[in-house]
N, C-alpha and C positions, 0 to 999 in steps of 0.2 A: 810049752807055751812060749811065745816070743817075748823076750824081755826087752823093754825099751828104756833107755836111759833118759829119764825125765829132764835131765839137765841139759841135754843136747838141744840146740835150737831147732833142728829139723824135727826132732821128736815132738816138741811143743806144737809145732804147726800141724803135724799129722794128727795129734790128739784132738786139736780143735776142729779139724775137718771131720773126723769121725763123729764127734759129738754133734756137729751141725747136721750131718746126714741122719743120725738117730732122731734128733728132734723134729726134723722135717717129716720123716716117715711116720713118726708118732702123731704128728699134727694132722696128716692126711687121713690116717686110719681111724683116729679117735675123735677127730673134730666134728663139728656140726655139718650136716649135709649142705652141699652147695645150694645157694638160693636159686629159685627158679628164674629163668630168664624173664626179663621184663617183657610184658606183652607188646607186640608191635602195634603201633598206633596207625589206624587208617583214617585218613582225613575224611570227615563227614561232608558229603555233598548233598545239598537239598535239591529236591525235584523242583523245576521251575513252576511257579504258580500259574494256573491257567489264566490267560488274559481274556477279558470280555471282548466279544466280537464288536467291532465298531457299529454303532447304530446307523441305520440307513439314512441317507440325507433326506431331509424333509423337502418335498416338492409341492408345487401348487396343486390344489385338488383338480382332478380330471372331471371335466364337464361331461355328464352322461346324457345323451340325447333323450328327450322325452318319448316314452313309449305311448303311442296313440292307442287307446282302448278301442276295440272293435265293438260296434253295436251301440246300444243306448247306455248312457251314463248320467248321473245326476247333473243338473245344470248348476252353475255355469260350467261349460266344458273348458278344457285347457288346450293351448295351441303349441305345437312344436316350435322350438326357438328360432328356426330358420324360415318360418312362414309368417304371413301377415296375421296379426292378432285377430282372433275370432270376435266378430261384432255381435250385433243383435238383429233379429228378424224385423221386417217391417210390421206395422200394426194392422189391426182389422179395418176393413172398409165399411161402408155404409150398410147397415142391416146385419153386420157380423158381430160376433161377441168373442171375448177371450174365455177360455176354459183352462183352469190350472192343470188339470190332468192331461191336457193335450199340448203340452209344451215339452219338447224333447231336445236333448243334446247327445252327441255321440261322434263316432268316427267310422269310416269305411261304409260298408253296406249294412242295412238293418230293416226290420219290419216295424212299423209304428201303427198303433200301439203293439207291444210285444205279445207273444203267445197267441191266444185266440181272441183277445180283447178287440173291440171295434168301436167306431163312433158313428152316430147318426147326424145327418145334416140335410138341409134342403139345398136347392140349387144356388149357384153363385156364392159359394162359400170361399173363404180366403185361406191362402197358404203363405205364411211368412217364412223367409229363409235368410240365413246368414251362413257363409261357409268360408273355409280357408284350406287351400291345397298347396302342395309343394310348388315352388317356382318352376314355371314351364309346363305345368300340367295341362294348361288349356291350349297347347300347341304353339306353332310358330307365330301365328297372328294374334294369339292371346285371347281368342274369342270362342274357342271350341267348348262344348259343355263339359263340366267337371262333376256336377251333381244333377241327377235325374230323379224325380219323385213321380211315381205312378200309382194311380188308384188300384186297389185290389178288391174285386167284388166277392160276395159271400161264397161263391163256388170256386174261387181261386183264380178266375180269369181277370185279365187286366181291364180296368175301367177305361172310359173314353177320355179322361182328362190326364194330362201329363204336364209337369212343370220342370223346366231345365234352367240351370244357371251356368253361364259361361264366364271365362276369366279365372285367374288363379284365386281370386277371393271376391266375395260379395257381401255387402252390408245392407240392411234395411230394405230388403226386397219383399214385395207382396205380389202373389199371382192370383188372379181370379179363376176359380175352378167352377165350371158351369154346371156340372151334373152332381146332384146329391144322391144320398142312399146310405146304406149300412156298409161302412168302408174300413179298410185298412190302407196303409200306404207302404210302398216298397221304395226304399232309398237305395240308389246305386251310385257309387263314387268311382271316378276314374283312377283313384289311388287309395290304398288302405290308409295312407297318411292324411287324407282329407278329413277335416273335422267340420261339424255343422251344428246349427241351432235352428230347429224347425218348429213352428207353431201353427196349430190348426185353429181356424176361426169359423166355427159353424154358423149357419143362418137359422 
């Protein structure tokens, strides 16, 4: 075995080095296990919150044109906004009378009364008319007929009397119808947008 003189300075240094190596080796083999590495941190990023869609800008209400009902409607009838306001028919003449069930309002073409109903009258009965049609319906001169009312006899044939109204609108008109009988009336309009108020005044 190697003998070392402990009094020699070199020997002292060598001994200290050997002791240090022994202590370090013992610490590594017998010490506590190394601590686990600290978990890496990931910066949290939040998803962007959904943003509400911008509300549509409020605009002025759109004016919808009035739809003219075709055929007979309850009185008083309504008038499209771009036409003359529908007035009232002329009243009964001498010897004629008003009948509530023979007062009609409507638009376009129609049969009066509707269905199979008819009315009885003697001769020289009255037909009151008010109407309103689109501007220009009565033609360039403004006098062409826009509403035609024809008698309908029981067999379906046209009667001898016809009433016509010219101009784009008419108020307070009454026509004398010469022939009486068991009648219906056929209304013909130059435009489906024509509106009318028609009253029958039997004798």
